[in-house]
N, C-alpha and C positions, 0 to 999 in steps of 0.2 A: 504494500500500500504506500502511496505517496501523498503527502499533504503539502499543498503549496498555495501561493497567493492566487486568488481568483482574478482572471482577466476577462475582458469583454469577449474574447474568443471562446470562453466557456459557456456563454449565455445559452445557447441552444440546448446543451446537455443539462445545465442547471434548471432551465425552465421546464424541460421534459421531466426531470426528477420531481420538481414541485408539483407537476400535474399528476404524478403517480402517488402522491402522499394524501391519504384520507384526511379530510377536515382542514386541509391547508387553505389559507386565504390568500389569493393573488389579486393585487390591485391592478386595474386596467392601465393606469398611467405609471405609477411608481414601479411596477414590476415589468413594464414593457422594456424592450431592448434599450430605448432611449432613456428611460428612467434608471435602469441599472447602469448605463454608461455614465449618467450624471453622478450617481452614487459612487461608482468606482473612481471617477476623476476626483471627487472630494475626499475619498478615503482609499488611496491607491495601494496601500500595503496591508490593510487589516482584514479584508475578506478572504475566505479560504475555501478550497475544494479538496475533497479526498478522492483519489483515483485508484482504481484497481485495473490493471491491464488497459490503461488508457480510457477507461469508462469512469465518468463522474458518479460516485456512489454516495457522496455527502457534500453538504455545503453550509456555510454560514456567511451571511452578510453582516459585516461588523464595521462600525464607524464610531467616531467620537466628535465632540464639539470643542475639544481642548480641555475639557473638565471631566466629563463622564462619557464612558464608552457604552455602546448599546449593541446587543446581539439581535439580529433579525433572521427570520427564515432558517432556523437551525433544523437541519433534517438529514436523515440517513435513509437510503433505500431500504425498504422492508427486508429484502433478501440479505442485506449485509449488517443488520442490527445485532446487538449483543456481542460485538467483537472489539469494542473499545474505540471505534471510529469516532463517535460523537465526542467522547471524553478527550481524545487526542486533538480533535479540531478545536474544542473549547480551550484546552491548554495552549495550543498554538496561538489562538487569537489573544488570550490573556497575556502571553509573553510579549507579543507585538505591542499591545496596549501599554504594558509596563515600560517598554523601551521608549515609547512616545510620551512617557511621564503622566499617564492616565492612572488615577488612583482608585476609581470606582467604576463598576460595570453593572448595567441593569439589562433586563430583558422582560418581555411580556409573554406569558404562557396562558392560553385560554383555559378557563376553569374546567371545561369538559375534556381537556387533553390529558387523560390519565397517564399515558405513556410519557409524555413530555414532563409533566409535573413530577412524576416518580423519578425520572432521570435527573432533573435539577436538584431535587431533595437528596438523592443518593450521592451526588458529587459535591455536596457541601453548600449549595446555594440556599439562601434563607428567604422564605416568603415574607414580604412586608405587609404587616397588618396595620401599620401606623399611618397609612396615607391612602388617599383615593386617587385613582387614575382618571384623568379627564381628557377628552378628545374634542376637537372642534374641526369640522370639515370645511376647508377653504375652497375645494373644487369638487362639486357633486358629480362631475364626469369621471372621477377617479373611483369607480365602483369596485366592490369586492366580489370575486367569484370564488365560492367555496368548492373545493375539490372533494371527490368522493372516494379516493383510493386508499388511505391508511391514516394513522394519527400524526399530528404535527408535533414537532419538538421545539 
């Protein structure tokens, strides 16, 4: 297995992976090729893919604002789960964030995502109960498409 920085050349394989993950939420604009290109330009060294024999089997979009890092779209192909791939990708992103002097990392896991929530709790992440998460939609054309293939991480 090879873990490396995600590039725009990985987009088709990563997008295909996202489409195979049950419950995965893909946004029409943010997760389009152009949206991911914008994200990767802003965060050129922090997103990751895991490959086996040239096939992308896992990915994490990771970025930061100079203060706090955030993980998005953490997933591993169902066929390759429970092999430590997710854990290794998370460690990889955390090391890059440390090098960029980021001291705190957050993520959002949907409450119904039992596999993802179990994963985060198992590897030492703590659920925050002391705050509320708020969202405000600036672009209603950026709709969410929920995939039906597996659980999201």
